[in-house]
Each structure stands twice: as structure tokens, then as C-alpha cells.
C-alpha positions in Angstrom: -27.9 -30.4 85.1 -26.6 -34.0 85.1 -22.9 -34.7 85.2 -21.1 -36.4 82.4 -20.6 -40.2 82.8 -16.9 -40.5 83.6 -16.6 -44.0 84.9 -14.6 -46.5 82.7 -16.6 -49.6 82.2 -14.7 -52.8 82.9 -14.5 -55.4 80.1 -16.3 -58.0 82.3 -19.4 -55.8 82.5 -19.5 -55.3 78.7 -19.1 -59.1 78.1 -21.8 -59.8 80.7 -24.2 -57.3 79.2 -23.6 -58.6 75.6 -24.3 -62.2 76.8 -27.3 -61.1 78.8 -28.7 -59.5 75.6 -28.1 -62.8 73.7 -29.9 -64.7 76.4 -32.8 -62.3 76.2 -33.0 -62.7 72.4 -32.9 -66.5 72.6 -35.7 -66.5 75.3 -37.8 -64.3 73.0 -37.2 -66.5 70.0 -37.5 -70.0 71.7 -39.9 -69.2 74.5 -39.5 -69.0 78.2 -41.0 -72.1 79.8 -38.9 -71.7 83.0 -39.6 -68.0 83.4 -35.9 -67.1 83.0 -37.0 -63.6 81.6 -37.7 -62.6 85.2 -34.1 -63.3 86.2 -32.8 -61.5 83.1 -34.8 -58.4 84.1 -33.5 -58.6 87.7 -29.9 -58.7 86.3 -30.6 -55.8 84.0 -32.0 -53.8 86.9 -28.8 -54.3 88.9 -26.7 -53.1 86.1 -29.0 -50.1 85.6 -28.5 -49.2 89.3 -24.8 -49.2 88.6 -25.5 -46.8 85.7 -24.9 -49.2 82.8 -27.6 -50.5 80.5 -28.1 -51.7 76.9 -30.4 -50.7 74.1 -31.7 -52.9 71.4 -31.8 -51.0 68.1 -33.8 -53.7 66.2 -36.2 -52.1 63.8 -34.9 -48.6 64.3 -34.2 -46.3 61.4 -30.6 -46.0 60.3 -28.8 -43.0 58.9 -25.1 -42.5 58.1 -25.0 -39.7 60.7 -25.9 -42.1 63.5 -22.9 -42.4 65.8 -24.1 -45.1 68.2 -24.1 -47.9 65.5 -21.6 -49.6 63.3 -23.6 -51.0 60.4 -23.2 -53.3 57.5 -25.7 -52.8 54.6 -27.4 -55.9 53.3 -29.0 -56.0 49.9 -28.8 -53.5 47.1 -30.8 -50.5 48.4 -29.3 -47.7 50.4 -32.4 -45.6 51.0 -34.7 -45.8 54.0 -32.4 -48.2 55.9 -33.7 -50.0 59.1 -31.9 -52.3 61.5 -32.8 -55.9 60.6 -30.2 -57.8 62.7 -28.4 -56.8 66.0 -25.0 -58.5 66.5 -24.2 -56.4 69.6 -26.5 -54.0 71.4 -25.7 -50.4 72.2 -24.3 -50.2 75.7 -24.7 -46.9 77.5 -23.5 -45.5 80.8 -25.3 -43.0 83.0 -29.0 -42.2 83.4 -31.2 -43.1 80.5 -32.0 -39.4 79.7 -28.3 -38.4 79.9 -26.3 -41.4 78.9 -23.1 -41.8 77.0 -22.4 -44.6 74.5 -19.9 -47.0 76.0 -20.1 -49.6 73.2 -21.5 -48.9 69.7 -24.1 -51.4 68.5 -23.0 -53.6 65.7 -25.9 -54.2 63.3 -27.0 -55.2 59.8 -29.3 -52.7 58.0 -31.4 -53.1 55.0 -33.6 -50.9 52.8 -37.3 -50.9 53.8 -38.0 -51.6 50.1 -35.7 -54.7 50.2 -37.2 -55.9 53.4 -40.0 -58.5 52.8 -41.9 -57.9 56.0 
């Protein structure tokens, strides 16, 4: 059985991972003519080797019982909520299968009925 993740994550790692997530979002939105995504992936791999990684909850279902997200509800509906905007990703420590939430994701959720996609 895997051991619990007991290492305290320094603030500089959290700040770096949050910024790395923002860079990755901007590259996806605006394109990657200089192939910077390759460098982002290399940095993510180094952090994963250290046992720290982030998860993008965009598009995932949201329920009030979910403990890895702090959500703000957008629109009038409160049924069938999905994540429509990610302000900060979920940062986890440990191995992917047995990880612990180090930083809750901060998101905006909206009812599927209210979502015009």
C-alpha cells in the first residue's frame, strides 16, 4: 500500500505550478508557434518526478460534496453543474493514483442548462 503524502509543499512550487498552468492555458488559446508546449511538458514532468502535479478540472461535473474545488456558481441554475472556468488548478502531491490535494482548485461552475455550448 502506498504511503500518505507527508511532504509540505513550498510556496514557490505552488506559485510556479499555478503560473505554468496559466502559460499552458494561454498556449492552448493563442496557439504555439514557437513549440513552447514541449517546454511546459518537460517542466510538468520534473514536478511530477518530485511528486507534485496539477489537474485541470475544466468541463468536469461539480457537486457540493466535492472537496477538491472551491466553486462560485454563475447563472441562476444550481442543478447539473459543470466547471466552466478554472481560476486555479487542483494541485496534488504524491503519485497520481494515491495523491493528496495540496491546493484546492478555484473554479466557476454553471448549470448545463444555462451553458450555451
